[in-house]
C-alpha positions in Angstrom: 97.0 90.8 134.0 95.3 94.1 133.5 93.7 95.3 130.3 95.1 98.5 128.8 92.0 100.8 128.4 93.6 102.5 125.4 93.7 99.2 123.4 90.3 98.3 121.9 88.8 95.0 122.8 88.8 92.6 119.8 85.2 91.8 118.7 83.9 88.5 117.5 83.2 88.6 113.8 79.7 87.4 113.0 78.6 86.1 109.7 75.5 87.8 108.6 73.2 85.9 106.2 71.6 88.2 103.7 67.8 88.4 103.8 67.4 88.0 100.1 69.4 85.8 97.7 69.7 86.2 93.9 69.6 83.4 91.4 73.4 82.6 91.2 73.6 82.2 95.0 70.4 80.1 95.1 71.9 77.9 92.4 75.2 77.5 94.3 73.4 76.8 97.6 70.9 74.2 96.2 73.1 72.6 93.5 70.1 73.1 91.2 70.1 74.7 87.8 68.0 77.7 86.8 65.5 75.7 84.7 65.1 73.1 87.5 64.4 75.8 90.0 61.7 77.4 87.9 60.2 73.9 87.1 60.0 73.2 90.9 58.4 76.6 91.5 55.7 75.8 88.8 55.1 72.4 90.6 54.9 74.2 94.0 57.9 72.3 95.3 60.3 75.2 95.7 59.8 78.7 97.3 58.7 81.4 94.9 60.9 84.5 94.5 59.8 87.9 95.7 60.0 90.9 93.4 62.6 93.5 94.3 62.0 95.8 91.4 60.6 95.9 87.9 63.2 93.4 86.6 64.7 91.9 89.8 63.6 89.0 91.9 65.3 87.2 94.8 64.5 84.5 97.3 64.1 85.0 101.1 66.9 83.1 102.8 64.5 81.9 105.5 62.2 80.3 102.8 65.2 78.5 101.3 66.3 77.3 104.8 62.9 75.9 105.5 62.8 74.2 102.1 66.2 72.7 102.6 65.3 71.4 106.1 62.2 69.7 104.7 64.2 67.8 102.1 64.7 64.1 102.7 68.1 63.0 103.8 69.9 60.6 101.5 70.9 57.3 103.2 73.7 55.8 101.2 
C-alpha cells in the first residue's frame, strides 16, 4: 500500500513535563499539604523552591522526581 504524499503523516503525541511546578501541582503530585511541604523544607527533607519573580516560587520537576525516587517504598 502506497502512502499518499498529500496526506500528512500522523505524529506521535508526546507528553511534555513542565520544568517548574507551582504549589497546587506539587501538592497533587506528592499528596502532601502546604504546611507539611514547608515543614519538610525547613527540616531539609524536601526540595526548596526557586524564585520565579518577586512573589512567585516553583519547584524544579527534576528535584521532585529525585526526591520521590529516594522515598522508601511501603511494603504492606
